[in-house]
N, C-alpha and C positions, 0 to 999 in steps of 0.2 A: 229142190235145191237149185236145179239148173235154171229155173225161171227166176229165182231170187238173185242169182249171180248176174243174170242178164239185166234185171231191173236195177240192181246195184250199180252196174256199169253205166247204164243210161242216166241214173240219178246223179252220180258223183263225177263221172268222167266226160259225159257228153257236153256239159257246159264249157269245158276246156277246149274241146273241138270247135264249138260254136264261137267262142271268144277269138280263137286264132283265125277262124274263117272270116269273121267280120273285120278284124284288124287288117288282115292281109289283102282283102278285096277292096275295101272302101274307106275304113276309118283311118288307117295309117299304113298304106300299101308299101311305102318305102322304108319303114322302120325295121321290119322283120328280115334283115339280111342274114346270111349264114352265120356270121360271127355273133351277132346279137342273139339269134335264135339258139345257137350253141351255148352261149353264156347263160341265157334264161333257162335252158334245159338242165345245165349243170347245177345252177343255184336252186332250181326246183327240186331236183333229186336230193340235194343236201338238206333243203328245208323240209321235205316230206319225211325223210328218215330221221331227221333230228326231232321233228314233231312227234313221230311215232315212238321214238326212244324216250323222250322226256314227257310224254303225255301223262303218266301217273303223277309226276311232280307238278305239271301245269294244272292238273285238275284240283290240286290242293290250294292253289292260290286264290286270293279274294274270298276266303271263307268257304272254299270247296266249289266255287263256280268259275274257276280260272279258265277252263276251256271255252266256255260260252262267252266270257268277257273278251278273251283274246281273239276269238274268231269274229266277234262283233267289231272290234277295233280294226282287224284286218279287212273286213268287208267295207268299213268306212273309208279306209285308206285306198282300197281298190277303186271305189266309186269316185272319189275326188281326183285320184290320179288319172283315171280314164275320162272323167268329165272335162278337165282342163287340158286334155290332149286330143280333144275331138274337133278342134277348130278347122282341121283340114277339110272336113265335109262341107264347111261353109265357105272358107276362103280359097281352098285348093292351093294354098301356099305351103311350101315345105315346112315341116315341123322343126322347131328348135331342138338343139341337143338336149336341153332340159326336159322338154316334152317327150323326147324319145326315151330318155332315162326313166321318166315316170311310167311310160307304157311298159318297159321291161320290168320295172319293179312290180307293177300291177299284175303282169303275167305270172311272175314268180309267186306272189302272194295268193293269187287266184288258184294256181295249181296246187300250192301247199294246202290251202283250205279244203279244196275238194278231194285231192288225191290222198291226203292223210286220212280222211274219213273212210275212203275206199279201202285203204290198206288195213285200217283197224278192223272193219267188218270182214274183209277177206281173210285176215289172220284168224279171226274167230271161226270162220267157216272151215278153214284148213285144219285147225285144232280139233274141231268137233266132227269132222267128216270122215267117213270110212272109204269114200271113193274120190280120189283126186281126179279121176277121169271126168266126172261131171263138172268139177270146177274148171278144168282146162277147156272143156267144150263150151261152158257158159262164158268164159272169158273170150273165146274165139268168136262166138255169136255176138256177144256184146260189142266187141271191137268192130265187127263187121257192120252192125247196125249204126254205130256212131260214125264210122267212116262213110257209109252210104248216105246218111242223113246230112253230114257236114258237106259232102260233095254236092248234094242237091242245093243246100244253102249257098255254097260257094258260087255255083253257076247262076243261081237266082240273083245274088248280089252283083255279080258281074253284069247281068242283064240290066239291072236297075242303074248301074253306073253308066253303061253304054247309052241308056235312054235318058240320062241326066236327071233321074229321080232322086236327087240328093236328099230332099226333105223326107221322103219315104224311108230311105236308108237310115237317116238320122233318127226317125221315129222308132224304127225297129231296134236300133242301137239303144235308144233311151228306155224302151220297154224291157230290153234284156237286162240292162244294168239296174233299173228300178226294181225288177223282179228279184234280183239277187241281194240288193241292199235291204229290201224289205224282210229278208229272212232274219235280220237282226231281231225283229220283234218276236218271231217264233223262238229264237235262241234264248232271249231274255225272259220270255214267258215260261219257258221250261224250268227255269230256276227261280221263278217268282220275283225277279227284279222288276219286271213290268207285269202288272195285274191285267188279266184279260177281261174285257167287258162282255165277252160272248160273241158268237158269230152273227154277222149282219145278214147273211143268207146261207143257204145250203144247196149246192148243186151236185151233191154226191150221186143223186139218181141219174144225172147226165154223164158226168165223168168223175170217177173216184180219184182221190189223191194218190192212192197206192197202185193204181193201174199203170200200164205202160204209157197210155195217152196222157194220164195225169202227170207223170214224171216228165214226159216230153214237153207238155205245155208249161210246166213249172220251169223247165230249163229255158224255154224261149221267152216267156214274159212273166214268170212268177205266179202261175195259176195256183189258186187255193180254192178248194171246194167249199170250205167254210171259213172265210177270212174274218178276222176280228176287226173291230173298229180301229184299233191302233195300227194294224197291218195296212188297212186301206188308207189311213191318214199318211203314213210314212211313204207309201207307194205314190200317192197323189203329190206330196211335197217333192219327192224325188223327180217325178215327171215334170212338175212345174219348174223346178230348178234347172233341169236339162233344157227345157224349151226356152226359158229365160236366157240361158247362156247362148242358145242358138240365135235369139233375137239380138242380144248384145253384140255378138261377134259379127252378125250380119250388118247391123247399123254401123259398127266400127269400120267394117270393110267399105261401106258405101259413103262414109263421111268424107274421105279424101276426094272422091269423085265429085261429090256435091260442091266441095270447096273450089275445085278446079273449074267447074261450070260457072260458079259465081264470079270468079276472076275473069 
């Protein structure tokens, strides 16, 4: 049970640590002020416990697949909110108030999606467990792992920023978001809304999905040991959209300079 709690912590809560780390260091460093972070924290707590409370009702929506559909919609909203708020990495210009609000909304939704799943599984462990001590120890170890890993990520991103490797940061950011939006395919395949065409390859012998490394890589860029064709297509489209936005913003940034040179 101790190992399960640790893996659960890494699987569901580590993505939140990584998201905040990437936003604070490079993607939107000026957005996460104390007031905005407090607001996001309060809204996240309300959203997580509201989701936990109304989950039985939500599950009955859309013919019994309400949770999967709602989570898919939330993941889409998160992706597009963060996509159109990523221009700082290209322009280095201050984000607009609208972009800042999109980022806060994305943080809240991202926390609700991940933390609500964690609360559901943790509640089942507490109900069926005879030893609360193992659960507490597992939570402490899981929190320590997430804090240590996010600290390494934090200083790595700061190093990339210092060296001016903005495209590398943007690519890491795009991999992170593409990995999470691609989970929509897995959610909808679970309830047969999307039919799976089977796995394109199987790397289970190298890294299993259920292992600590598997969950870690899944958090960073959506690793799947046996990805379906639909998963790979959505992942590729997501990456292409992100890179296209990067080029669009870059060209838009350079356009005024070119016009001045022509004059």
